[in-house]
N, C-alpha and C positions, 0 to 999 in steps of 0.2 A: 364586752364580748368574751365568750369562753374560748378555750384553747382551739376548739374546732373552727370557730369563726376567724380566729387569728390566722390559723393555717390557711383557710380559704382566701384570706386577704393577702397574705404574704408569699404563699408558695408560687404564684406566677412569676414573681421576681426572684425567689430563692427556692428552687425546686427541691433542694436537699433538706429543707427545714422539716423538723419532726417534733412531736410532742416532747420527746426526751431532750431535744436540744433546747426547746423553750424552757423546760424545767431546769436544765443545766445552767442556762443564763441567769435564771432567777436564783439558783443556789449560789452562783458566783456574785450575787448582789449587783448585777448590772441593770436589772429591771425589777420593778416592785409592784406587781399586780395586786389589786385589792382582793380580799377574801369575803365571801358571803358567810352568813352565820353557820352554814353547814360545811364551810371550808373550801368551796369551789373558787377557783381562780377567776377573776374578772379583770380584763384589760381595757383601759380607757383609750380614746384616740391618741392621747399623749404617749401612752405606753407603746402604741403601735408605731408612732413616729420614732420613738427611742429605739425600738427593736429594729426598725428599718435602718437607722443610722448604724447600730452595732453590726448588723449583718453586712452592710455596705463596707464598713471599715475592714471587716474580716475578708470579704470576697475581693474587694478592689485594691486594698492596701496591705493585706496579709498581716494585720497588726495582731500581736498577742493580747490576751485578756488584760494583762497588767497595764499595757499602754492604753487600751480602750477605756479601762477604768479611770485612768488619769485624764483622758480626753473628756469623758463624761463629767468628771468633777469640775473641769474648767467650764464646761457649758452650764452646769448647775449653778456655778458661782457667777454666771453672767459674763464670762470672758470667752473670747474666741480662741479656741485651741489651734496650735500650729500642727498640721499633720506631718508627722515624721516621715522621712524617706526610708523606705524599707526595700530589702531585696526580695524580688518576687519569689513566692513559694506557695505551697498549698494552703488554702483557707481551712481553718478548723471545722467550719460548717460544711465544707465540701467533702468532708471526711474527718471525723473527730481526730484530734491530735493523737498520735501514737508515740510511745516511748520505747526505745531499745532497752534491753535489760539493764545495762549500766546506767543509762539515763534515769530509769525508774528508781533504781537504788539510790542514786545521787539525790534526786529530787525529794525522795521520801526520807532520806537519812537512815536507810535500812541497810542490812547486810544480806548477803546471799542466802544465808541460812533462814532468815525470816521470810524471804520471798519463797524459797523452796517449801517451807512449812505451810505457807499460805496457799500455795498451789496444791500441796498434798491434802490439805483440809478442805479443798474445793471452795475456798474463799476468793481466790483469784484464778481466772482461766489461764492455762498454760498457753504459750505462744511465742513467736519471735519478737512481737511487739505488744505493748500494753496500753490500755486506754486511760483516760482521766479518772474514770471510776476506780480502776485498779490502783492508781496513784493515791486516791483518797483512802481506799481501804488499807493500803500498805502503811500510810502515815498513821492511821488509827491503830494499826497493829503494833507499830513502834511504840506509841504511847502506852498501849495496854501492856506491852511487854515490860515496860519499866516497873510495873507493879505485879509482875509475875503471871499475867494472863497471856497465854501463848496461843498461836493458831490452832493447835490440837484441841484446846479447850472449847473451841468454837465450831467444831465439826457439825454440830446439830443445826447451825444457822442456815446452811445450804438447804437441808431438808425442810426446815421451817419456811424458808422463802419460797421453795417450790410448792409447798402446800398452799401458801397465800396466793401465789400466781394462779394455781388451779382453781381456787375459789373465785378470783377475779375473772378468769376466763369464763367460768360458768355464768357469772353475773352479766357479762357484756356479750355473750354469744348470741342472744336473740337480736341484738343490734347489728353486730358484725355480719351475721348471716344474710342481711339484706343486700349485701354485695355492692351497693352503690357507694361512690367515694365519700359522700357526705356522711353516710352511716358509719363507714369505717373510721372516719375522722372523729365522729361523735363517740364511737366505741373506744377509741384510743384515749380520748379526753376523759371519758367516764372512768376508764381503768385507772388513770393517773389520779383522778379525784378520789376514787374509792381507796386507792393505795394510801393517799394522804390521811384518810379517815382511819385506816388500819394503823398508821403511824401514831395517831392520836391515842387510840386504844392501847397500843403497845406501851407508849410512853407513860400513860396513866397507870398501867399495871406495874411497871417498873418502879415508878415513884411510890406507889402504895407499898410495894415490897420493901423498898429502902426505908420507908417510914417505920415499918414494923421492925426492921433490923435495928434502926437507931432508937426505937421507942422503948 
């Protein structure tokens, strides 16, 4: 099944599930959908069962991803995991986890200057709280900073990303304009799949440029 079909299957149980959340779970290596030759994600019935388990652990037991990953490893090894007792709190998928400024800095190993510079360069959105995406970006900026690449050097990334999004919007607009829910889901799925193809092209161009530098 494609992402749209997965959403149709699981959203009745998990109304807040979205394509971006599915992609996030894959990026966190909690689920491993197959890929077609053209790069489209395809989920098996086993993947669906695994997703349902992950989402249930988040919604009903409020488990963080680190604990869920441990639970899944136990299951993959053929052992029955013991569900830890947790204090009730918001599920990540009922609203992505948010970090206060000091939490974000601590988790990313960053300082205030790096975060302020990232916000100034439009690499991270300003706010009272920050998303998991912001955490990932800030961690990357810390590593880049170690070799002298600072947020101000990456100002063009925001403009480049917005151009890519505009390109994707043009591509999926005919599908989204149909207005029915299945078409919107398919449009969202297609946009993610096309974004993955842009990632392939971008990575290839970067590798080619690096080969010329080293060559």
